[in-house]
C-alpha positions as CSV (number, residue, x, y, z in Angstrom):
1,M,8.8,10.5,35.7
2,P,11.4,12.8,37.3
3,R,13.4,11.4,40.1
4,K,13.2,13.0,43.6
5,P,16.6,14.4,44.7
6,S,18.0,12.6,47.7
7,A,18.9,14.7,50.7
8,S,22.3,13.0,51.0
9,L,23.6,14.1,47.5
10,S,26.0,17.0,47.3
11,P,25.2,20.1,45.2
12,Q,27.8,19.0,42.6
13,A,26.2,15.5,42.4
14,L,22.8,17.1,42.0
15,L,24.1,19.4,39.2
16,R,25.8,16.4,37.5
17,A,22.6,14.3,37.7
18,A,20.4,17.2,36.4
19,T,22.9,17.9,33.5
20,K,22.9,14.2,32.5
21,E,19.1,14.1,32.5
22,A,18.9,17.2,30.4
23,Y,21.5,15.9,28.0
24,E,19.5,12.6,27.6
25,R,16.3,14.5,27.0
26,V,17.8,16.7,24.4
27,T,19.5,13.8,22.7
28,L,16.2,11.9,22.6
29,L,14.4,14.8,21.1
30,L,17.1,15.3,18.4
31,T,17.3,11.7,17.5
32,T,13.5,11.3,17.2
33,S,13.1,14.3,15.0
34,F,16.4,13.8,13.1
35,D,14.7,13.5,9.7
36,D,13.0,16.9,10.1
37,F,16.4,18.7,9.9
38,S,18.1,19.8,6.7
39,P,21.2,17.8,5.5
40,E,23.5,20.6,6.8
41,Q,21.8,20.5,10.2
42,Q,22.0,16.7,10.3
43,R,25.7,16.8,9.6
44,R,26.2,19.3,12.5
45,L,24.1,17.1,14.8
46,R,26.1,14.0,13.9
47,A,29.3,15.9,14.7
48,L,28.0,17.1,18.0
49,L,26.3,13.8,19.1
50,G,28.8,11.4,17.6
51,S,27.1,8.6,15.8
52,E,24.1,8.5,18.2
53,G,21.7,9.9,15.6
54,A,18.9,7.5,14.9
55,A,18.9,8.1,11.2
56,S,22.6,8.7,10.7
57,P,23.9,6.8,7.7
58,A,27.1,4.8,7.8
59,K,30.3,6.8,7.0
60,R,31.5,6.6,3.4
61,A,34.9,5.0,2.8
62,K,37.4,7.5,1.5
63,P,38.7,6.9,-2.0
64,A,42.3,5.6,-2.1
65,K,44.9,8.3,-2.9
66,A,46.7,8.0,-6.2
67,E,50.3,7.2,-5.9
68,R,52.4,10.3,-6.4
69,K,55.0,9.9,-9.1
70,E,58.2,11.9,-9.1
71,L,58.0,14.7,-11.5
72,P,60.9,15.4,-13.9
73,P,62.9,18.5,-13.2
74,R,61.9,21.6,-15.1
75,Y,64.4,24.2,-13.7
76,W,68.1,23.9,-13.0
77,L,70.8,26.0,-11.3
78,P,74.0,25.2,-13.1
79,H,76.3,26.3,-10.3
80,T,74.7,24.1,-7.6
81,Q,73.2,21.4,-9.8
82,E,69.9,21.9,-7.9
83,T,66.8,21.0,-9.8
84,W,63.1,21.9,-9.3
85,S,60.0,20.5,-10.9
86,G,58.2,23.8,-11.0
87,R,55.5,22.7,-8.7
88,G,54.9,23.7,-5.1
89,R,57.0,26.2,-3.2
90,V,60.1,27.6,-4.9
91,P,63.2,26.1,-3.2
92,N,65.3,28.5,-1.1
93,T,68.3,28.0,-3.3
94,F,66.4,29.3,-6.3
95,L,65.0,32.3,-4.3
96,A,68.5,33.1,-3.1
97,W,69.9,32.9,-6.6
98,E,67.4,35.4,-7.8
99,G,69.2,38.3,-6.1
100,T,72.7,37.5,-7.3
101,V,74.8,39.0,-10.0
102,A,74.7,35.7,-11.9
103,H,70.9,35.9,-12.0
104,T,71.0,39.4,-13.3
105,E,73.4,38.5,-16.1
106,W,71.4,35.4,-17.0
107,K,68.2,37.4,-17.0
108,K,69.6,39.9,-19.5
109,H,69.8,37.0,-22.1
110,H,66.5,35.3,-20.9
111,P,64.0,38.1,-20.1
112,D,60.9,35.9,-20.4
113,E,62.1,33.1,-18.1
114,R,62.3,33.1,-14.3
115,F,64.9,30.3,-13.9
116,P,67.1,28.3,-16.2
117,A,65.5,25.4,-17.9
118,Y,66.7,21.9,-17.1
119,P,68.9,20.6,-19.9
120,G,67.1,17.5,-20.9
């Protein structure tokens, strides 16, 4: 049964009350018919409504992340002793070395390699 607006309420208070009532109605409709939606729609509804969904399952625990072990070096710059495992971004020292005369000379003798291999 809708409430009758009081004459003493300001327009902002009336708007707030109407908005709250509309939100409650929509939430009630969505939670009562939650099972009728597809899994994708249910996921979106859960995100919008928080965990207010009537049929929303409990959140799954995230699997524990495996400990990262340090990788052995794969590449080596002899003049700086800098090493790199070959994974991830190329370190700036390796990128800077690529444009040098030393790199050009080394590349003449090792055309199929990008960087010197780690001696080990």
